[in-house]
C-alpha positions in Angstrom: 19.7 -37.2 -29.7 19.8 -33.4 -29.1 16.0 -33.3 -29.6 15.5 -36.1 -27.0 17.8 -34.4 -24.5 16.1 -31.0 -24.9 12.7 -32.6 -24.6 13.8 -34.3 -21.4 15.1 -31.0 -20.1 11.8 -29.3 -20.9 9.9 -32.1 -19.1 12.2 -31.7 -16.0 11.8 -27.9 -16.0 8.0 -28.3 -16.3 7.8 -30.8 -13.4 10.0 -28.7 -11.2 8.0 -25.5 -12.0 4.7 -27.3 -11.4 6.0 -28.6 -8.1 7.2 -25.2 -7.0 3.9 -23.6 -8.0 1.9 -26.3 -6.2 3.7 -25.6 -2.9 1.5 -23.9 -0.4 2.3 -20.3 0.1 3.6 -19.4 3.5 0.8 -18.0 5.6 1.5 -14.6 6.9 0.9 -13.9 10.6 -0.6 -10.5 11.3 0.1 -8.6 14.5 -2.2 -5.9 15.9 -0.5 -2.5 16.4 -1.9 0.4 18.2 -0.8 3.3 16.1 -2.2 6.0 18.4 -4.8 5.9 21.1 -7.5 6.1 18.5 -6.3 3.7 15.8 -5.2 0.1 15.6 -4.2 -1.9 12.6 -2.9 -5.4 11.8 0.4 -5.6 10.0 2.4 -8.7 8.9 4.7 -9.9 11.7 7.6 -9.8 9.2 7.1 -6.1 8.6 9.2 -4.0 10.8 8.2 -0.7 12.4 10.5 2.1 11.2 12.1 4.6 13.6 12.3 8.3 12.7 15.7 8.0 11.0 14.5 5.1 8.8 11.4 7.0 7.9 13.5 10.1 6.9 15.6 7.9 4.7 12.6 6.4 2.9 10.3 9.4 2.3 10.3 13.2 2.0 7.3 14.6 3.7 6.3 17.8 5.5 4.8 15.7 8.2 6.2 12.6 9.6 3.8 9.6 9.5 2.3 8.5 12.9 3.7 5.1 12.1 5.4 3.4 9.2 6.2 -0.3 8.6 8.3 -1.9 5.9 8.5 -5.4 4.4 11.6 -7.5 5.1 13.0 -6.5 1.7 12.2 -2.9 2.3 10.3 -2.7 -1.0 6.8 -2.5 0.3 5.7 0.1 2.9 2.6 0.8 4.9 2.1 4.1 6.7 -0.5 5.9 8.8 -0.5 9.7 8.6 -2.6 12.6 9.7 -3.4 15.4 7.3 -3.0 19.1 8.0 -6.5 19.5 9.4 -5.6 22.4 11.8 -5.8 24.8 8.9 -8.9 23.3 7.2 -10.8 21.2 9.6 -13.0 18.6 7.8 -16.3 17.2 9.2 -17.2 13.6 8.8 -19.9 14.6 6.4 -17.2 16.1 4.1 -15.7 12.8 3.1 -17.0 12.8 -0.5 -15.8 16.4 -1.1 -12.4 15.6 0.6 -12.1 12.5 -1.6 -12.5 14.6 -4.8 -9.9 17.0 -3.5 -7.5 14.1 -2.7 -8.1 12.5 -6.1 -7.1 15.8 -7.8 -3.9 15.9 -5.6 -3.0 12.3 -6.6 -3.4 13.2 -10.3 -1.2 16.3 -9.8 1.6 14.6 -8.0 2.4 11.9 -10.6 3.2 12.0 -14.3 0.3 9.6 -14.9 -2.2 7.7 -12.8 -4.2 4.6 -13.7 -7.1 4.2 -11.1 -8.1 0.6 -10.3 -10.5 1.5 -7.4 -12.1 4.8 -6.6 -15.0 4.5 -4.1 -16.3 5.3 -0.7 -16.8 2.3 1.5 -17.6 1.6 5.1 -15.0 -0.7 6.8 -15.3 -1.7 10.4 -18.0 1.0 11.0 -15.9 3.8 9.5 -16.3 5.4 6.0 -13.2 5.6 3.9 -12.4 7.1 0.5 -10.5 4.3 -1.2 -8.0 4.9 -4.1 -6.1 2.0 -5.5 -3.9 3.0 -8.5 -0.7 2.6 -10.4 1.3 5.8 -10.4 4.1 6.6 -12.8 6.8 9.2 -12.5 8.9 10.1 -15.5 12.0 12.2 -15.4 14.1 13.2 -18.4 17.0 10.9 -18.9 15.8 8.4 -16.3 13.7 5.2 -16.5 10.1 5.8 -15.4 9.1 4.6 -11.9 5.7 2.7 -11.6 4.2 1.9 -8.2 1.2 0.2 -6.9 -0.7 2.3 -4.3 -3.6 1.4 -2.1 -4.5 4.5 -0.1 -7.5 5.1 2.2 -8.6 8.4 3.6 -11.1 9.0 6.5 -12.1 11.8 8.7 -12.1 11.2 12.4 -12.6 14.0 15.0 -11.9 16.7 12.4 -8.7 15.0 11.3 -7.9 13.5 8.0 -6.2 10.1 8.5 -4.3 8.5 5.6 -3.6 4.8 5.4 -1.2 4.0 2.6 0.4 0.8 1.2 2.9 1.3 -1.6 5.2 -1.1 -3.5 6.6 -1.4 -7.0 4.2 -2.3 -9.8 6.2 -5.5 -10.4 5.5 -6.5 -6.7 1.8 -5.9 -6.9 0.8 -9.5 -7.4 2.7 -10.5 -4.3 1.5 -7.6 -2.2 -2.0 -6.7 -3.3 -3.7 -9.2 -0.8 -1.3 -8.1 2.0 -2.3 -4.5 1.4 -6.0 -5.4 1.5 -5.6 -7.4 4.7 -3.8 -4.5 6.4 -6.2 -1.9 5.2 -9.3 -3.8 6.1 -8.0 -4.3 9.6 -8.0 -0.6 10.5 -10.1 0.0 13.7 -11.0 3.0 15.7 
């Protein structure tokens, strides 16, 4: 009898799981945002634009991003930043060199980095250095922190612009296509 009951329970769990899996995913609605006069990007309607105080609570940076958006749960973030180009102005032709420099910086910031994508690609008429990677930070006595990062760099009018999507590695399956949709929507 116990065997029949557990078999029936297994069948019910399987049916419920398959039914849940077969449900269509909710289609995200993307809204166009003008970040600055020069740049627009489409972000999911459910992501909220953060104000200066919210940005300061989330990140420590020497320069505030031009704009930052966060998922409803606050666990996935997209930001647009400008690099410190006033000291070292880059030309459009310098993208490959700048990408090598940024890759070295990425490796130096984290305990370990697993690159998924490392390429230069033209998107909507603009060349981007694209780095998709899993970063890990290990601190003594603390659990390691692993994050999925999809970061794109470009040079426009002697400024380095950085488009960054970050979430926990565990949330990568849910957010990878969202990151791609956002980052492929960048227009100048």
